Every structure is written in C-alpha cells, then in structure tokens.
N, CA, C and O atoms as a DFTB+ gen file, in Angstrom:
460 C
 N C O
     1  1       3.867     -24.806      12.687
     2  2       3.714     -23.351      12.457
     3  2       3.627     -22.657      13.801
     4  3       2.977     -23.142      14.727
     5  1       4.299     -21.501      13.895
     6  2       4.286     -20.710      15.154
     7  2       2.956     -20.001      15.290
     8  3       2.304     -19.711      14.286
     9  1       2.527     -19.706      16.557
    10  2       1.284     -18.981      16.767
    11  2       1.404     -17.553      16.230
    12  3       2.504     -17.024      16.069
    13  1       0.282     -16.962      15.967
    14  2       0.251     -15.584      15.441
    15  2       0.299     -14.579      16.572
    16  3      -0.308     -14.789      17.622
    17  1       1.003     -13.513      16.365
    18  2       0.994     -12.388      17.313
    19  2       0.176     -11.272      16.649
    20  3       0.107     -11.180      15.423
    21  1      -0.418     -10.460      17.454
    22  2      -1.249      -9.361      16.979
    23  2      -0.561      -8.034      17.146
    24  3      -0.022      -7.757      18.217
    25  1      -0.559      -7.217      16.141
    26  2       0.027      -5.907      16.141
    27  2      -1.126      -4.928      15.841
    28  3      -1.840      -5.126      14.858
    29  1      -1.323      -3.897      16.646
    30  2      -2.421      -2.959      16.437
    31  2      -1.883      -1.650      16.005
    32  3      -0.908      -1.156      16.572
    33  1      -2.505      -1.057      14.988
    34  2      -2.388       0.306      14.609
    35  2      -3.798       0.776      14.675
    36  3      -4.689       0.029      14.272
    37  1      -4.088       2.024      15.180
    38  2      -5.465       2.399      15.375
    39  2      -6.397       1.998      14.248
    40  3      -6.269       2.523      13.142
    41  1      -7.319       1.097      14.482
    42  2      -8.277       0.675      13.536
    43  2      -7.800      -0.422      12.558
    44  3      -8.565      -0.853      11.696
    45  1      -6.566      -0.863      12.691
    46  2      -6.071      -1.885      11.766
    47  2      -5.439      -3.068      12.600
    48  3      -4.663      -2.834      13.527
    49  1      -5.784      -4.279      12.253
    50  2      -5.198      -5.430      12.873
    51  2      -4.318      -6.129      11.903
    52  3      -4.761      -6.559      10.838
    53  1      -3.069      -6.248      12.262
    54  2      -2.142      -7.007      11.363
    55  2      -1.754      -8.282      12.067
    56  3      -1.377      -8.294      13.238
    57  1      -1.859      -9.341      11.320
    58  2      -1.472     -10.647      11.907
    59  2      -0.072     -11.010      11.346
    60  3       0.185     -10.883      10.149
    61  1       0.781     -11.445      12.215
    62  2       2.109     -11.839      11.719
    63  2       2.576     -13.050      12.516
    64  3       2.164     -13.246      13.659
    65  1       3.397     -13.822      11.935
    66  2       4.023     -14.945      12.647
    67  2       4.871     -14.348      13.740
    68  3       5.509     -13.317      13.526
    69  1       4.898     -14.961      14.904
    70  2       5.690     -14.377      15.983
    71  2       7.168     -14.447      15.716
    72  3       7.946     -13.820      16.436
    73  1       7.593     -15.194      14.697
    74  2       9.017     -15.174      14.269
    75  2       9.360     -13.917      13.524
    76  3      10.542     -13.700      13.257
    77  1       8.435     -13.084      13.171
    78  2       8.677     -11.776      12.571
    79  2       8.585     -11.836      11.068
    80  3       8.744     -10.790      10.438
    81  1       8.343     -12.965      10.438
    82  2       8.207     -13.013       8.988
    83  2       6.800     -12.760       8.560
    84  3       5.974     -12.371       9.386
    85  1       6.507     -12.949       7.384
    86  2       5.200     -12.767       6.683
    87  2       4.108     -11.985       7.460
    88  3       3.641     -12.384       8.526
    89  1       3.768     -10.928       6.885
    90  2       2.727     -10.090       7.490
    91  2       1.568      -9.917       6.549
    92  3       0.706      -9.073       6.789
    93  1       1.520     -10.653       5.535
    94  2       0.471     -10.564       4.498
    95  2       0.567      -9.182       3.849
    96  3       1.690      -8.799       3.523
    97  1      -0.434      -8.434       3.636
    98  2      -0.280      -7.143       2.967
    99  2      -0.529      -6.023       3.929
   100  3      -0.395      -4.850       3.580
   101  1      -0.912      -6.395       5.210
   102  2      -1.291      -5.282       6.158
   103  2      -0.139      -4.454       6.643
   104  3      -0.320      -3.287       6.988
   105  1       1.049      -5.028       6.679
   106  2       2.195      -4.259       7.152
   107  2       2.479      -3.109       6.152
   108  3       2.842      -2.001       6.549
   109  1       2.310      -3.396       4.890
   110  2       2.464      -2.390       3.897
   111  2       1.427      -1.263       4.039
   112  3       1.753      -0.084       3.903
   113  1       0.188      -1.647       4.312
   114  2      -0.914      -0.703       4.538
   115  2      -0.628       0.164       5.766
   116  3      -0.886       1.368       5.735
   117  1      -0.110      -0.413       6.830
   118  2       0.201       0.324       8.051
   119  2       1.328       1.293       7.760
   120  3       1.286       2.452       8.174
   121  1       2.373       0.796       7.020
   122  2       3.516       1.682       6.726
   123  2       3.050       2.866       5.861
   124  3       3.471       4.003       6.072
   125  1       2.196       2.585       4.912
   126  2       1.686       3.663       4.079
   127  2       0.865       4.657       4.837
   128  3       0.973       5.860       4.602
   129  1       0.012       4.164       5.779
   130  2      -0.797       5.055       6.604
   131  2       0.049       5.888       7.507
   132  3      -0.238       7.070       7.694
   133  1       1.097       5.313       8.086
   134  2       2.021       6.051       8.943
   135  2       2.754       7.128       8.154
   136  3       2.948       8.239       8.646
   137  1       3.170       6.794       6.904
   138  2       3.841       7.764       6.052
   139  2       2.920       8.921       5.718
   140  3       3.316      10.086       5.753
   141  1       1.691       8.577       5.394
   142  2       0.684       9.647       5.083
   143  2       0.440      10.556       6.298
   144  3       0.399      11.780       6.175
   145  1       0.286       9.949       7.437
   146  2       0.122      10.765       8.668
   147  2       1.280      11.667       8.886
   148  3       1.075      12.834       9.219
   149  1       2.506      11.198       8.717
   150  2       3.729      12.050       8.848
   151  2       3.672      13.189       7.884
   152  3       3.949      14.330       8.254
   153  1       3.306      12.902       6.608
   154  2       3.254      13.959       5.568
   155  2       2.174      14.991       5.923
   156  3       2.392      16.190       5.753
   157  1       1.044      14.549       6.399
   158  2      -0.007      15.483       6.732
   159  2       0.414      16.374       7.905
   160  3       0.229      17.590       7.859
   161  1       0.974      15.777       8.943
   162  2       1.391      16.518      10.120
   163  2       2.570      17.472       9.811
   164  3       2.659      18.574      10.352
   165  1       3.455      17.010       8.933
   166  2       4.647      17.852       8.605
   167  2       4.218      19.149       7.882
   168  3       4.752      20.226       8.149
   169  1       3.252      19.020       6.973
   170  2       2.663      20.227       6.317
   171  2       3.454      20.839       5.231
   172  3       3.157      21.952       4.796
   173  1       4.476      20.139       4.763
   174  2       5.358      20.746       3.710
   175  2       5.012      20.231       2.296
   176  3       5.651      20.615       1.316
   177  1       4.004      19.364       2.207
   178  2       3.681      18.756       0.864
   179  2       2.182      18.563       0.740
   180  3       1.727      17.511       0.293
   181  1       1.423      19.549       1.124
   182  2      -0.031      19.441       1.167
   183  2      -0.593      19.186      -0.228
   184  3      -1.656      18.572      -0.323
   185  1       0.051      19.618      -1.327
   186  2      -0.457      19.438      -2.654
   187  2      -0.030      18.087      -3.254
   188  3      -0.357      17.762      -4.395
   189  1       0.726      17.298      -2.429
   190  2       1.255      16.028      -2.977
   191  2       0.839      14.827      -2.141
   192  3       1.575      13.845      -2.046
   193  1      -0.352      14.907      -1.530
   194  2      -0.895      13.775      -0.735
   195  2      -1.873      13.041      -1.628
   196  3      -2.808      13.632      -2.168
   197  1      -1.643      11.720      -1.779
   198  2      -2.530      10.885      -2.590
   199  2      -3.906      10.813      -1.950
   200  3      -4.011      10.640      -0.735
   201  1      -4.955      10.943      -2.739
   202  2      -6.318      10.936      -2.216
   203  2      -6.644       9.559      -1.585
   204  3      -7.290       9.491      -0.539
   205  1      -6.192       8.472      -2.233
   206  2      -6.453       7.176      -1.727
   207  2      -5.738       6.937      -0.346
   208  3      -6.255       6.241       0.528
   209  1      -4.582       7.524      -0.209
   210  2      -3.820       7.373       1.036
   211  2      -4.494       8.184       2.174
   212  3      -4.504       7.772       3.334
   213  1      -5.065       9.370       1.784
   214  2      -5.779      10.131       2.785
   215  2      -7.049       9.465       3.280
   216  3      -7.379       9.519       4.465
   217  1      -7.777       8.815       2.321
   218  2      -8.985       8.033       2.696
   219  2      -8.583       6.892       3.654
   220  3      -9.250       6.652       4.660
   221  1      -7.505       6.211       3.328
   222  2      -7.042       5.092       4.168
   223  2      -6.672       5.633       5.588
   224  3      -7.035       5.026       6.596
   225  1      -5.982       6.726       5.643
   226  2      -5.593       7.341       6.887
   227  2      -6.808       7.643       7.761
   228  3      -6.880       7.240       8.922
   229  1      -7.760       8.366       7.167
   230  2      -8.944       8.735       7.970
   231  2      -9.743       7.558       8.394
   232  3     -10.292       7.565       9.496
   233  1      -9.843       6.525       7.570
   234  2     -10.585       5.326       7.984
   235  2      -9.809       4.619       9.132
   236  3     -10.410       4.088      10.066
   237  1      -8.504       4.630       9.034
   238  2      -7.658       3.978      10.084
   239  2      -7.820       4.790      11.401
   240  3      -7.769       4.204      12.483
   241  1      -8.005       6.066      11.326
   242  2      -8.179       6.885      12.520
   243  2      -9.585       6.808      13.088
   244  3      -9.900       7.459      14.084
   245  1     -10.438       5.997      12.438
   246  2     -11.815       5.783      13.001
   247  2     -12.877       6.602      12.364
   248  3     -14.000       6.615      12.869
   249  1     -12.608       7.291      11.288
   250  2     -13.630       8.059      10.585
   251  2     -14.484       7.144       9.744
   252  3     -13.998       6.162       9.181
   253  1     -15.750       7.466       9.660
   254  2     -16.676       6.751       8.786
   255  2     -16.832       7.604       7.510
   256  3     -16.915       8.830       7.573
   257  1     -16.868       6.924       6.366
   258  2     -16.935       7.629       5.080
   259  2     -18.272       7.374       4.438
   260  3     -18.785       6.255       4.468
   261  1     -18.834       8.409       3.859
   262  2     -19.990       8.270       2.992
   263  2     -19.670       9.120       1.731
   264  3     -18.946      10.114       1.793
   265  1     -20.237       8.685       0.604
   266  2     -19.889       9.372      -0.638
   267  2     -21.165       9.910      -1.239
   268  3     -22.151       9.186      -1.376
   269  1     -21.147      11.161      -1.593
   270  2     -22.248      11.857      -2.285
   271  2     -21.651      12.469      -3.583
   272  3     -21.055      13.545      -3.547
   273  1     -21.814      11.798      -4.671
   274  2     -21.226      12.283      -5.917
   275  2     -19.709      12.265      -5.811
   276  3     -19.117      11.207      -5.597
   277  1     -19.083      13.404      -5.957
   278  2     -17.592      13.473      -5.919
   279  2     -17.131      13.785      -4.521
   280  3     -15.924      13.859      -4.288
   281  1     -18.046      13.976      -3.561
   282  2     -17.699      14.389      -2.167
   283  2     -17.574      13.165      -1.305
   284  3     -18.483      12.339      -1.225
   285  1     -16.425      13.060      -0.655
   286  2     -16.193      11.978       0.338
   287  2     -16.319      12.649       1.676
   288  3     -15.512      13.512       2.023
   289  1     -17.317      12.263       2.432
   290  2     -17.599      12.953       3.680
   291  2     -17.240      12.048       4.863
   292  3     -17.752      10.936       4.993
   293  1     -16.350      12.553       5.720
   294  2     -15.859      11.723       6.871
   295  2     -16.339      12.350       8.163
   296  3     -16.223      13.552       8.402
   297  1     -16.902      11.437       9.010
   298  2     -17.336      11.844      10.337
   299  2     -16.806      10.874      11.360
   300  3     -16.523       9.715      11.056
   301  1     -16.672      11.365      12.587
   302  2     -16.174      10.523      13.650
   303  2     -16.876      10.937      14.959
   304  3     -16.978      12.128      15.254
   305  1     -17.347       9.983      15.722
   306  2     -17.998      10.315      17.005
   307  2     -16.984      11.024      17.869
   308  3     -15.835      10.593      17.970
   309  1     -17.412      12.132      18.507
   310  2     -16.566      12.892      19.341
   311  2     -15.830      14.004      18.608
   312  3     -15.146      14.813      19.235
   313  1     -15.965      14.051      17.281
   314  2     -15.305      15.129      16.481
   315  2     -16.471      15.887      15.779
   316  3     -17.065      15.379      14.828
   317  1     -16.778      17.103      16.269
   318  2     -17.915      17.815      15.659
   319  2     -17.684      18.258      14.231
   320  3     -18.653      18.434      13.491
   321  1     -16.453      18.446      13.813
   322  2     -16.142      18.863      12.392
   323  2     -16.420      17.695      11.470
   324  3     -16.170      16.533      11.790
   325  1     -16.949      18.054      10.305
   326  2     -17.164      17.098       9.219
   327  2     -16.125      17.415       8.124
   328  3     -16.009      18.540       7.637
   329  1     -15.397      16.379       7.779
   330  2     -14.363      16.527       6.687
   331  2     -15.001      16.177       5.349
   332  3     -15.480      15.058       5.166
   333  1     -15.012      17.117       4.415
   334  2     -15.609      16.922       3.109
   335  2     -14.442      17.009       2.089
   336  3     -13.922      18.094       1.830
   337  1     -14.053      15.884       1.534
   338  2     -12.868      15.860       0.635
   339  2     -13.297      15.568      -0.787
   340  3     -14.253      14.830      -1.026
   341  1     -12.586      16.152      -1.714
   342  2     -12.726      15.938      -3.110
   343  2     -11.325      15.727      -3.731
   344  3     -10.329      16.222      -3.204
   345  1     -11.268      15.032      -4.790
   346  2      -9.973      14.828      -5.450
   347  2      -9.626      15.997      -6.369
   348  3     -10.505      16.712      -6.849
   349  1      -8.342      16.173      -6.598
   350  2      -7.808      17.015      -7.628
   351  2      -6.905      16.143      -8.458
   352  3      -5.704      16.082      -8.198
   353  1      -7.437      15.476      -9.432
   354  2      -6.737      14.407     -10.079
   355  2      -6.726      13.210      -9.175
   356  3      -7.788      12.722      -8.790
   357  1      -5.496      12.694      -8.804
   358  2      -5.405      11.618      -7.894
   359  2      -4.910      12.111      -6.489
   360  3      -4.653      11.318      -5.584
   361  1      -4.797      13.428      -6.370
   362  2      -4.297      13.992      -5.117
   363  2      -5.427      14.686      -4.339
   364  3      -6.532      14.884      -4.845
   365  1      -5.109      15.037      -3.114
   366  2      -6.015      15.795      -2.277
   367  2      -5.824      17.277      -2.555
   368  3      -4.743      17.715      -2.949
   369  1      -6.880      18.035      -2.345
   370  2      -6.756      19.501      -2.455
   371  2      -5.997      20.005      -1.193
   372  3      -6.309      19.615      -0.068
   373  1      -5.003      20.874      -1.421
   374  2      -4.175      21.330      -0.321
   375  2      -4.927      21.944       0.831
   376  3      -4.546      21.716       1.979
   377  1      -5.939      22.686       0.602
   378  2      -6.684      23.329       1.690
   379  2      -7.431      22.283       2.553
   380  3      -7.652      22.471       3.749
   381  1      -7.811      21.162       1.875
   382  2      -8.495      20.083       2.587
   383  2      -7.506      19.322       3.410
   384  3      -7.876      18.859       4.489
   385  1      -6.252      19.149       2.985
   386  2      -5.224      18.549       3.819
   387  2      -4.973      19.367       5.075
   388  3      -4.738      18.792       6.138
   389  1      -5.016      20.694       4.986
   390  2      -4.829      21.569       6.122
   391  2      -6.014      21.375       7.083
   392  3      -5.806      21.407       8.296
   393  1      -7.212      21.180       6.605
   394  2      -8.371      20.930       7.484
   395  2      -8.191      19.607       8.186
   396  3      -8.480      19.503       9.378
   397  1      -7.711      18.567       7.468
   398  2      -7.528      17.263       8.167
   399  2      -6.444      17.414       9.222
   400  3      -6.597      16.891      10.326
   401  1      -5.360      18.109       8.921
   402  2      -4.301      18.292       9.897
   403  2      -4.811      19.026      11.131
   404  3      -4.456      18.671      12.255
   405  1      -5.641      20.047      10.928
   406  2      -6.220      20.793      12.075
   407  2      -7.056      19.838      12.928
   408  3      -6.932      19.863      14.153
   409  1      -7.908      18.991      12.323
   410  2      -8.761      18.074      13.117
   411  2      -7.872      17.007      13.873
   412  3      -8.130      16.689      15.034
   413  1      -6.848      16.485      13.187
   414  2      -5.992      15.475      13.820
   415  2      -5.324      16.119      15.034
   416  3      -5.322      15.523      16.111
   417  1      -4.770      17.293      14.895
   418  2      -4.066      17.921      15.982
   419  2      -5.033      18.415      17.079
   420  3      -4.739      18.254      18.264
   421  1      -6.122      18.982      16.725
   422  2      -7.106      19.497      17.694
   423  2      -7.633      18.379      18.599
   424  3      -7.763      18.555      19.811
   425  1      -7.926      17.254      18.005
   426  2      -8.545      16.135      18.759
   427  2      -7.573      15.037      19.077
   428  3      -7.984      13.951      19.485
   429  1      -6.265      15.292      18.899
   430  2      -5.167      14.364      19.274
   431  2      -5.482      12.961      18.759
   432  3      -5.594      12.017      19.540
   433  1      -5.625      12.832      17.440
   434  2      -6.073      11.548      16.845
   435  2      -4.888      10.673      16.363
   436  3      -5.096       9.717      15.615
   437  1      -3.645      10.999      16.790
   438  2      -2.486      10.276      16.325
   439  2      -2.177       9.016      17.111
   440  3      -1.421       8.170      16.634
   441  1      -2.741       8.866      18.305
   442  2      -2.392       7.746      19.158
   443  2      -3.433       6.652      19.111
   444  3      -4.431       6.734      18.395
   445  1      -3.170       5.625      19.899
   446  2      -4.098       4.457      19.947
   447  2      -5.277       4.728      20.836
   448  3      -6.219       3.935      20.853
   449  1      -5.270       5.821      21.582
   450  2      -6.390       6.137      22.469
   451  2      -7.415       7.044      21.853
   452  3      -7.971       7.904      22.536
   453  1      -7.682       6.875      20.570
   454  2      -8.583       7.774      19.846
   455  2     -10.012       7.612      20.236
   456  3     -10.765       8.585      20.195
   457  1     -10.437       6.401      20.623
   458  2     -11.869       6.113      20.806
   459  2     -12.421       6.653      22.056
   460  3     -13.609       6.482      22.331
C-alpha cells in the first residue's frame, strides 16, 4: 500500500492515497464546502443555501457553534461579529446568508491563512 498524502482545506484534513484514488468521504465534504462558499460569495441564490451546508462551511472556516433552541450561534476568535442562524425549512434565511457573506469578505476568511 502506498503512503498517504495529506490535503488541507481550512479546518479539514483529507487523507488520500498518493496514487490519487480513494479519499474516503472527506473529498465529497470538501467539494460540498467549496460549492457552498462559491454560492455564498456569488450572492445570486441566497434563498437556496442548505442550512446543513452553511453549518459545515462555517465550521470549516474555523467558527465554533453553540445551539440555543433553534438558534445556531457561530463565533470565531478575531471576528467580533456573532453569526446567529436559524433555519427556514431546510434552507438558510436569505438575510442571514448576506450577513455570513459580509463577515467572510470583511475578514478575508476564504484562504488557508484564516487563523
């Protein structure tokens, strides 16, 4: 068996065979997170962002989550804004997607140098 190579996406470690095959399930998670980040930054589908994908994105970007009832509260050291998200069915509320986009752009949280 070939040694494992490490691929990093901010906050996510994916292990894969250096031959490029089998990535377990993490490659799918990284692809989903990247797609969600693109959708949020694009801003043309704010009402169509899955809540579970937004949670995964924020956790990948280094936010810590705590839950109080239906409120999912995300905080990150170095980011004074607190993101308070609630679901609308299985989707995010559009105005909250705009708040997330503002925080990502303001604090330049899209690269690997987030910490």
